[in-house]
N, C-alpha and C positions, 0 to 999 in steps of 0.2 A: 224620401220614404214619404214625404207628405201629399206627393203627387199633385193631381189636376191646380189649374189656376182659374178654373170658371167663378164667376161669382158667387155661386150659392157654397161651393164648397171653400171659398176664401171666407166669407161669412160664417160658415159651420166651424169652421177649425179656430179664427179669433177668439169666437163663444167660446169654444172647447178650452181654449189655454186660458181665457180669463176665469173660468170655473176652475179649473184645474188648479191655477195659481193659487186662486183665494181660499179653496177649501186647505191646500198644502199648507198655507201659510196660516191659517185660522185654528189648524191641526197641532202644528208646532206650538204656537200661544196658548191653546187650550191646555194641553199638555204640562206645558212647563206651570201652568195655573195650577193645574191639579197636583203637581209635583212639589208646590211650595213656592215657586217663582212668579211674583207679579208683575214684573219689571213690563212685561208686554201688555198686561191687562190694563195698566194704568197708564199705557200709550193708545188703548182703546183697539189692541189686535184681536181681542175675542170676539171677531164680529165675524159675519158672512158678506159683508159689505166689501166689493171690489175695491172701491176705493182706498181702504185703510190698508190695501196689501199690493198695490200694482204701484210700480215703480216706473218714473218717466223714461229714464234712458234704459232701462230693461223692458220699457213696453215698444219703445223703439226696435229693440234686438227682435222682439216676437214679430213684429212685421216683417223684418228683413228674413225671418225663417220660411215666415208663411209666402210672401212675393218672390223672394230671392232663392230659397232653399239651402241657406247657410247660415250663420252666425249664431248667436246666444241669448236668450232672453229672461228675464228674472223676475223675480218679486220683490219688495221691499223685505230684506232679511228681518226677522223674527229676534228683537233683543232678548239673550235670555243669561241671566246671571248664574254660572255654574256652582257659585258658594251656596246658594239660596235653595238647590235643589234638593230633595231626599236621594239618597244613594249616590251621589256622587257622580263619579262618571259613566255609573248604570243610569244615573237620572239623566245625564243629559242623553245617554245613546237613545234613551227611552223617546226623549224629546225630539231627537234627530229623525228617528226612526216613523214617528207619528206622520211625517211629511207624506214621504214614500208610500206607506201603509195606508193613508188616506185615498191616494190618487187609486189604489189598487183595490181597494172597495167599491169607490166611485165607479170604475169599472167592469167589476163582479157586478155591482147592480144594475146597470145597463146592458150586460151581456148576456141577461137573463131570456131575451128573447131568441138569442141564437143558439142557445145551450137547451132550451123548453119548446121550440117550435109554436112560441105563440103566435098570434094572428098575425098576416103582414099589416106593416103600417105603409102609410103614404111616403113615396120618395124621399121628400124634404125631411122627413122625420127621420127614416132610417140613414140618410147622410148625417143628420147631425149626432146621430148613436154610435155611427163607425165612426167618427172625428173624436168624440166625447172620450171612446174608449181607446182609441190610439193615442191621443195627446196624451192622456193620464197615464198609459203604459209607458210610454216614452220618457215622460216626464219622472215617474217611479224607478225606472230603469237608470236614467242618467244620474239623478240624484244618488245613487248607491254606488258612485264611482269613488274611491278613497281617496280625492283630492277637494282639499280645502279651494273654495266656500262651501262646496256640497256637502250632504250630510252622511256620507259614507264613510270617511275618515272618523266623524264622531261616534257611527255606530260602531265602526271597527274598533275604536277605543275602548270602548265599554264591554266589547267584548274578549279583548284580551289581555292578558295577566297584566298586574300593575306596573311590573317595572319595564312593561313598553310604552307607556305614557311619557315618560321625558323624551324616548326615544323620537317619538312620533310627533309629538305635540307641535314642536317648532314648524312642524309644515305649514302649521297654519298662515305664517308669516309670509311663503313663499306659495302657496298654493293658487293664488288668484292669478299668479303671474304666470305659474307652470301653465294654468287652464287656458290663460288667453293666448299664450303661445301656440299651446296645441292647437287651439281654434284659428289664429290667423295663420298662420305658414304653415298653407295648403294641405294637400293629399296625405303628406305622411302624420301629421297631427291628426288630422280626421279620423286616419287610419286607425291610429293609436286610439284615439275615443271609441271610435265605432268596435273596436274589439275588446273595449272594455263593456261596453252597456248595451249592445245588439243581442248577445247570446241570452241575457237578461230580459232583455224586452222579448224575445222570442220563446223565451220559458215561459213567461208572465203570459203571455199571449194563449199560448197552449192550452195552460192553466185555466184561466180566466174565460176563453173563446172556444179552442179548438179548432185545429186548422192551422193552415200557413196562415202568418201574419198577414195583416194588412196592409 
């Protein structure tokens, strides 16, 4: 889906990933602070400095995605103490939702030229804007999958009645393994993940940009 491998597209995609992950993790940290937990703030995570949010191994995963078309990348997880958040599980759900929501907001901001027919920009600028929209919407949709360590499970637990928490919370122990198995073991795992996030991505794209997804 990320498509071409010419140098301009590679550079635009990598910069878009850095921006998207930085804003995503910042949004988690900022929301947690607003809800009463300063754990991330004390570690310097309430910042838009990419160096505070990029993970070395996760960054290698991003390079694999861009150059090879498969893999998984991530930023440094934002530490959150749910016991210090207002509104309990609901507060945790809001903190989790802040990441994907921030990516959608970025995509909306940069999609305005497409929706309102603003003057044409140079080709390089248009390419970067397209990559930024694509990456942010993909990141938002993928993180809404309800498999830990993605944000989707925490959001789901905040929406469901309280009695579901002890049933679903133990997935936190196995979610990383499940996710890695789905990614590593070929087309079946990829198809399962795609079935979870691509419909959300396509819906977001139509709402934000209109027309067929990039």
